[in-house]
Gaussian input, Z-matrix of N, CA and C with variables (Angstrom, degrees):
# hf/3-21g

backbone

0 1
 N
 C     1     B1
 C     2     B2     1     A1
 N     3     B3     2     A2     1     D1
 C     4     B4     3     A3     2     D2
 C     5     B5     4     A4     3     D3
 N     6     B6     5     A5     4     D4
 C     7     B7     6     A6     5     D5
 C     8     B8     7     A7     6     D6
 N     9     B9     8     A8     7     D7
 C    10    B10     9     A9     8     D8
 C    11    B11    10    A10     9     D9
 N    12    B12    11    A11    10    D10
 C    13    B13    12    A12    11    D11
 C    14    B14    13    A13    12    D12
 N    15    B15    14    A14    13    D13
 C    16    B16    15    A15    14    D14
 C    17    B17    16    A16    15    D15
 N    18    B18    17    A17    16    D16
 C    19    B19    18    A18    17    D17
 C    20    B20    19    A19    18    D18
 N    21    B21    20    A20    19    D19
 C    22    B22    21    A21    20    D20
 C    23    B23    22    A22    21    D21
 N    24    B24    23    A23    22    D22
 C    25    B25    24    A24    23    D23
 C    26    B26    25    A25    24    D24
 N    27    B27    26    A26    25    D25
 C    28    B28    27    A27    26    D26
 C    29    B29    28    A28    27    D27
 N    30    B30    29    A29    28    D28
 C    31    B31    30    A30    29    D29
 C    32    B32    31    A31    30    D30
 N    33    B33    32    A32    31    D31
 C    34    B34    33    A33    32    D32
 C    35    B35    34    A34    33    D33
 N    36    B36    35    A35    34    D34
 C    37    B37    36    A36    35    D35
 C    38    B38    37    A37    36    D36
 N    39    B39    38    A38    37    D37
 C    40    B40    39    A39    38    D38
 C    41    B41    40    A40    39    D39
 N    42    B42    41    A41    40    D40
 C    43    B43    42    A42    41    D41
 C    44    B44    43    A43    42    D42
 N    45    B45    44    A44    43    D43
 C    46    B46    45    A45    44    D44
 C    47    B47    46    A46    45    D45
 N    48    B48    47    A47    46    D46
 C    49    B49    48    A48    47    D47
 C    50    B50    49    A49    48    D48
 N    51    B51    50    A50    49    D49
 C    52    B52    51    A51    50    D50
 C    53    B53    52    A52    51    D51
 N    54    B54    53    A53    52    D52
 C    55    B55    54    A54    53    D53
 C    56    B56    55    A55    54    D54
 N    57    B57    56    A56    55    D55
 C    58    B58    57    A57    56    D56
 C    59    B59    58    A58    57    D57
 N    60    B60    59    A59    58    D58
 C    61    B61    60    A60    59    D59
 C    62    B62    61    A61    60    D60
 N    63    B63    62    A62    61    D61
 C    64    B64    63    A63    62    D62
 C    65    B65    64    A64    63    D63
 N    66    B66    65    A65    64    D64
 C    67    B67    66    A66    65    D65
 C    68    B68    67    A67    66    D66
 N    69    B69    68    A68    67    D67
 C    70    B70    69    A69    68    D68
 C    71    B71    70    A70    69    D69
 N    72    B72    71    A71    70    D70
 C    73    B73    72    A72    71    D71
 C    74    B74    73    A73    72    D72
 N    75    B75    74    A74    73    D73
 C    76    B76    75    A75    74    D74
 C    77    B77    76    A76    75    D75
 N    78    B78    77    A77    76    D76
 C    79    B79    78    A78    77    D77
 C    80    B80    79    A79    78    D78
 N    81    B81    80    A80    79    D79
 C    82    B82    81    A81    80    D80
 C    83    B83    82    A82    81    D81
 N    84    B84    83    A83    82    D82
 C    85    B85    84    A84    83    D83
 C    86    B86    85    A85    84    D84
 N    87    B87    86    A86    85    D85
 C    88    B88    87    A87    86    D86
 C    89    B89    88    A88    87    D87
 N    90    B90    89    A89    88    D88
 C    91    B91    90    A90    89    D89
 C    92    B92    91    A91    90    D90
 N    93    B93    92    A92    91    D91
 C    94    B94    93    A93    92    D92
 C    95    B95    94    A94    93    D93
 N    96    B96    95    A95    94    D94
 C    97    B97    96    A96    95    D95
 C    98    B98    97    A97    96    D96
 N    99    B99    98    A98    97    D97
 C   100   B100    99    A99    98    D98
 C   101   B101   100   A100    99    D99
 N   102   B102   101   A101   100   D100
 C   103   B103   102   A102   101   D101
 C   104   B104   103   A103   102   D102
 N   105   B105   104   A104   103   D103
 C   106   B106   105   A105   104   D104
 C   107   B107   106   A106   105   D105
 N   108   B108   107   A107   106   D106
 C   109   B109   108   A108   107   D107
 C   110   B110   109   A109   108   D108
 N   111   B111   110   A110   109   D109
 C   112   B112   111   A111   110   D110
 C   113   B113   112   A112   111   D111
 N   114   B114   113   A113   112   D112
 C   115   B115   114   A114   113   D113
 C   116   B116   115   A115   114   D114
 N   117   B117   116   A116   115   D115
 C   118   B118   117   A117   116   D116
 C   119   B119   118   A118   117   D117
 N   120   B120   119   A119   118   D118
 C   121   B121   120   A120   119   D119
 C   122   B122   121   A121   120   D120
 N   123   B123   122   A122   121   D121
 C   124   B124   123   A123   122   D122
 C   125   B125   124   A124   123   D123
 N   126   B126   125   A125   124   D124
 C   127   B127   126   A126   125   D125
 C   128   B128   127   A127   126   D126
 N   129   B129   128   A128   127   D127
 C   130   B130   129   A129   128   D128
 C   131   B131   130   A130   129   D129
 N   132   B132   131   A131   130   D130
 C   133   B133   132   A132   131   D131
 C   134   B134   133   A133   132   D132
 N   135   B135   134   A134   133   D133
 C   136   B136   135   A135   134   D134
 C   137   B137   136   A136   135   D135
 N   138   B138   137   A137   136   D136
 C   139   B139   138   A138   137   D137
 C   140   B140   139   A139   138   D138
 N   141   B141   140   A140   139   D139
 C   142   B142   141   A141   140   D140
 C   143   B143   142   A142   141   D141
 N   144   B144   143   A143   142   D142
 C   145   B145   144   A144   143   D143
 C   146   B146   145   A145   144   D144
 N   147   B147   146   A146   145   D145
 C   148   B148   147   A147   146   D146
 C   149   B149   148   A148   147   D147
 N   150   B150   149   A149   148   D148
 C   151   B151   150   A150   149   D149
 C   152   B152   151   A151   150   D150
 N   153   B153   152   A152   151   D151
 C   154   B154   153   A153   152   D152
 C   155   B155   154   A154   153   D153
 N   156   B156   155   A155   154   D154
 C   157   B157   156   A156   155   D155
 C   158   B158   157   A157   156   D156
 N   159   B159   158   A158   157   D157
 C   160   B160   159   A159   158   D158
 C   161   B161   160   A160   159   D159
 N   162   B162   161   A161   160   D160
 C   163   B163   162   A162   161   D161
 C   164   B164   163   A163   162   D162
 N   165   B165   164   A164   163   D163
 C   166   B166   165   A165   164   D164
 C   167   B167   166   A166   165   D165
 N   168   B168   167   A167   166   D166
 C   169   B169   168   A168   167   D167
 C   170   B170   169   A169   168   D168
 N   171   B171   170   A170   169   D169
 C   172   B172   171   A171   170   D170
 C   173   B173   172   A172   171   D171
 N   174   B174   173   A173   172   D172
 C   175   B175   174   A174   173   D173
 C   176   B176   175   A175   174   D174
 N   177   B177   176   A176   175   D175
 C   178   B178   177   A177   176   D176
 C   179   B179   178   A178   177   D177
 N   180   B180   179   A179   178   D178
 C   181   B181   180   A180   179   D179
 C   182   B182   181   A181   180   D180
 N   183   B183   182   A182   181   D181
 C   184   B184   183   A183   182   D182
 C   185   B185   184   A184   183   D183

   B1=1.5344
   B2=1.5033
   B3=1.3876
   B4=1.4848
   B5=1.4960
   B6=1.4226
   B7=1.3908
   B8=1.4640
   B9=1.3825
   B10=1.4413
   B11=1.5089
   B12=1.2786
   B13=1.4434
   B14=1.5249
   B15=1.3543
   B16=1.4070
   B17=1.5027
   B18=1.3675
   B19=1.4644
   B20=1.4566
   B21=1.2935
   B22=1.5335
   B23=1.5041
   B24=1.3456
   B25=1.4306
   B26=1.5707
   B27=1.3747
   B28=1.5087
   B29=1.5463
   B30=1.2992
   B31=1.4789
   B32=1.4807
   B33=1.3789
   B34=1.4005
   B35=1.4975
   B36=1.3031
   B37=1.5019
   B38=1.5045
   B39=1.3757
   B40=1.5064
   B41=1.5333
   B42=1.3330
   B43=1.4452
   B44=1.4326
   B45=1.3599
   B46=1.4293
   B47=1.4579
   B48=1.3404
   B49=1.4369
   B50=1.5935
   B51=1.3053
   B52=1.5011
   B53=1.5071
   B54=1.3472
   B55=1.4952
   B56=1.4915
   B57=1.3626
   B58=1.3734
   B59=1.5765
   B60=1.3866
   B61=1.4957
   B62=1.4903
   B63=1.2257
   B64=1.5732
   B65=1.4898
   B66=1.2941
   B67=1.4254
   B68=1.5455
   B69=1.3468
   B70=1.4775
   B71=1.4600
   B72=1.3365
   B73=1.4483
   B74=1.5912
   B75=1.3131
   B76=1.4526
   B77=1.5263
   B78=1.3622
   B79=1.4436
   B80=1.5119
   B81=1.3473
   B82=1.4515
   B83=1.4957
   B84=1.4041
   B85=1.3848
   B86=1.5132
   B87=1.3452
   B88=1.4484
   B89=1.4851
   B90=1.4008
   B91=1.4940
   B92=1.4927
   B93=1.3345
   B94=1.4594
   B95=1.5772
   B96=1.3791
   B97=1.4623
   B98=1.4460
   B99=1.3908
   B100=1.4400
   B101=1.4750
   B102=1.2660
   B103=1.5751
   B104=1.4905
   B105=1.3823
   B106=1.4208
   B107=1.5117
   B108=1.3075
   B109=1.5141
   B110=1.5188
   B111=1.2989
   B112=1.4426
   B113=1.5942
   B114=1.2999
   B115=1.4716
   B116=1.5594
   B117=1.3002
   B118=1.5508
   B119=1.5185
   B120=1.2679
   B121=1.5023
   B122=1.5743
   B123=1.3639
   B124=1.4016
   B125=1.5485
   B126=1.2659
   B127=1.4392
   B128=1.6086
   B129=1.2988
   B130=1.6041
   B131=1.5348
   B132=1.3628
   B133=1.4375
   B134=1.5727
   B135=1.3804
   B136=1.3804
   B137=1.4792
   B138=1.3559
   B139=1.4787
   B140=1.5952
   B141=1.3098
   B142=1.4760
   B143=1.5654
   B144=1.2769
   B145=1.4809
   B146=1.5421
   B147=1.2396
   B148=1.3722
   B149=1.6996
   B150=1.2477
   B151=1.5003
   B152=1.5554
   B153=1.3732
   B154=1.4639
   B155=1.5457
   B156=1.4268
   B157=1.4045
   B158=1.4576
   B159=1.2886
   B160=1.5239
   B161=1.4720
   B162=1.3650
   B163=1.4454
   B164=1.4620
   B165=1.4135
   B166=1.5166
   B167=1.4472
   B168=1.3636
   B169=1.3659
   B170=1.5278
   B171=1.3937
   B172=1.4606
   B173=1.5176
   B174=1.4134
   B175=1.4519
   B176=1.5063
   B177=1.3324
   B178=1.4109
   B179=1.4388
   B180=1.3944
   B181=1.4613
   B182=1.4883
   B183=1.2005
   B184=1.5058
   B185=1.4383
   A1=109.55
   A2=109.86
   A3=119.02
   A4=111.12
   A5=116.77
   A6=120.78
   A7=111.63
   A8=114.69
   A9=122.68
   A10=109.83
   A11=116.47
   A12=125.12
   A13=110.73
   A14=119.29
   A15=121.26
   A16=108.69
   A17=114.72
   A18=121.59
   A19=116.44
   A20=117.24
   A21=121.37
   A22=110.80
   A23=113.96
   A24=119.14
   A25=109.22
   A26=112.67
   A27=113.00
   A28=107.57
   A29=111.86
   A30=118.28
   A31=107.24
   A32=117.95
   A33=123.07
   A34=115.07
   A35=119.37
   A36=124.63
   A37=111.85
   A38=110.61
   A39=119.43
   A40=115.53
   A41=116.75
   A42=119.84
   A43=122.93
   A44=118.56
   A45=120.03
   A46=111.34
   A47=118.85
   A48=122.62
   A49=107.67
   A50=114.05
   A51=117.74
   A52=108.74
   A53=113.96
   A54=122.74
   A55=107.24
   A56=117.19
   A57=123.97
   A58=105.73
   A59=112.28
   A60=119.65
   A61=114.02
   A62=118.90
   A63=121.57
   A64=107.88
   A65=114.77
   A66=118.16
   A67=111.00
   A68=117.93
   A69=121.55
   A70=112.01
   A71=119.05
   A72=120.34
   A73=111.26
   A74=118.09
   A75=117.31
   A76=118.44
   A77=113.17
   A78=119.25
   A79=112.64
   A80=114.12
   A81=122.58
   A82=111.48
   A83=120.18
   A84=122.86
   A85=103.75
   A86=118.32
   A87=123.37
   A88=109.73
   A89=118.65
   A90=127.63
   A91=103.70
   A92=114.29
   A93=121.91
   A94=113.22
   A95=116.90
   A96=118.93
   A97=112.24
   A98=123.54
   A99=131.42
   A100=109.17
   A101=116.41
   A102=120.61
   A103=111.04
   A104=113.47
   A105=123.51
   A106=109.77
   A107=117.57
   A108=121.09
   A109=111.46
   A110=120.19
   A111=126.18
   A112=106.75
   A113=116.76
   A114=121.46
   A115=112.97
   A116=112.89
   A117=119.00
   A118=107.90
   A119=117.68
   A120=117.39
   A121=115.41
   A122=114.95
   A123=121.55
   A124=114.01
   A125=114.11
   A126=121.90
   A127=106.66
   A128=113.99
   A129=115.92
   A130=107.24
   A131=114.47
   A132=122.26
   A133=107.21
   A134=118.33
   A135=118.50
   A136=111.00
   A137=116.34
   A138=120.45
   A139=107.21
   A140=106.89
   A141=116.36
   A142=110.08
   A143=118.16
   A144=122.92
   A145=110.93
   A146=116.89
   A147=124.56
   A148=110.28
   A149=113.87
   A150=117.99
   A151=112.06
   A152=113.24
   A153=113.77
   A154=117.56
   A155=115.40
   A156=125.16
   A157=111.89
   A158=126.72
   A159=125.14
   A160=110.98
   A161=111.58
   A162=118.22
   A163=107.54
   A164=115.66
   A165=121.04
   A166=110.10
   A167=115.40
   A168=116.19
   A169=117.69
   A170=113.64
   A171=118.95
   A172=107.56
   A173=110.75
   A174=118.80
   A175=109.41
   A176=115.20
   A177=122.59
   A178=114.46
   A179=119.31
   A180=118.97
   A181=107.84
   A182=123.43
   A183=130.30
   A184=110.04
   D1=136.15
   D2=179.99
   D3=-88.72
   D4=130.18
   D5=172.11
   D6=-72.47
   D7=144.73
   D8=177.39
   D9=-75.01
   D10=156.76
   D11=175.26
   D12=-119.11
   D13=161.92
   D14=-178.34
   D15=-60.04
   D16=133.32
   D17=-176.09
   D18=97.18
   D19=-19.78
   D20=178.16
   D21=-68.43
   D22=145.26
   D23=171.79
   D24=-93.81
   D25=128.59
   D26=-178.54
   D27=-120.06
   D28=165.23
   D29=176.97
   D30=-126.99
   D31=139.35
   D32=177.62
   D33=-156.85
   D34=174.26
   D35=177.70
   D36=20.87
   D37=101.27
   D38=169.15
   D39=61.78
   D40=28.14
   D41=-176.81
   D42=80.84
   D43=11.10
   D44=172.59
   D45=-66.38
   D46=143.84
   D47=-179.53
   D48=-128.98
   D49=151.48
   D50=177.80
   D51=-163.66
   D52=168.58
   D53=178.03
   D54=-100.52
   D55=131.10
   D56=-177.48
   D57=-74.70
   D58=122.55
   D59=173.49
   D60=-97.06
   D61=-27.00
   D62=-175.16
   D63=-151.15
   D64=136.15
   D65=173.45
   D66=-108.03
   D67=122.27
   D68=176.02
   D69=-103.96
   D70=178.92
   D71=-176.64
   D72=-61.65
   D73=-43.14
   D74=-179.79
   D75=-115.86
   D76=5.28
   D77=-176.45
   D78=-156.07
   D79=172.00
   D80=172.51
   D81=-123.02
   D82=152.50
   D83=173.82
   D84=-102.34
   D85=128.58
   D86=-172.50
   D87=-119.46
   D88=140.58
   D89=172.27
   D90=-94.47
   D91=114.79
   D92=-179.09
   D93=-84.21
   D94=-9.52
   D95=-176.56
   D96=-70.96
   D97=-0.39
   D98=173.43
   D99=-60.49
   D100=-37.31
   D101=-177.70
   D102=-68.46
   D103=139.57
   D104=178.69
   D105=-60.51
   D106=-36.03
   D107=-172.80
   D108=-98.20
   D109=19.30
   D110=-171.03
   D111=-57.41
   D112=-49.05
   D113=-175.64
   D114=-58.67
   D115=-27.64
   D116=-175.60
   D117=-84.78
   D118=-20.87
   D119=-175.24
   D120=-77.09
   D121=-22.94
   D122=-174.26
   D123=51.39
   D124=59.44
   D125=-177.52
   D126=-130.43
   D127=161.95
   D128=179.09
   D129=-63.93
   D130=159.63
   D131=-173.31
   D132=-79.35
   D133=-31.95
   D134=-179.68
   D135=-123.87
   D136=152.73
   D137=175.18
   D138=-148.38
   D139=167.80
   D140=178.80
   D141=-109.78
   D142=130.74
   D143=-178.58
   D144=-127.27
   D145=127.01
   D146=177.79
   D147=-64.79
   D148=145.28
   D149=-177.45
   D150=-57.81
   D151=-27.20
   D152=-179.65
   D153=-75.69
   D154=-13.55
   D155=-168.11
   D156=-106.92
   D157=18.94
   D158=174.85
   D159=-145.72
   D160=168.17
   D161=169.80
   D162=-133.97
   D163=144.74
   D164=177.48
   D165=-77.86
   D166=123.67
   D167=176.05
   D168=-108.49
   D169=-10.86
   D170=173.76
   D171=-155.30
   D172=124.30
   D173=-178.15
   D174=-96.87
   D175=150.66
   D176=172.31
   D177=-84.90
   D178=155.23
   D179=176.86
   D180=-111.73
   D181=55.78
   D182=174.82
   D183=-73.64

């Protein structure tokens, strides 16, 4: 499994998507406001996701 990098878009838990803001040893911090329907979901803007629980769907070219 490939670890995400800052700026990558990841998908996790039931199709939620977000942009990786920080990569930690065992997890990433993700900004969920990337999703078009973010306002309707009534969830926090940021969350922590373990490396085992996501897949990278779009990589950055930094």
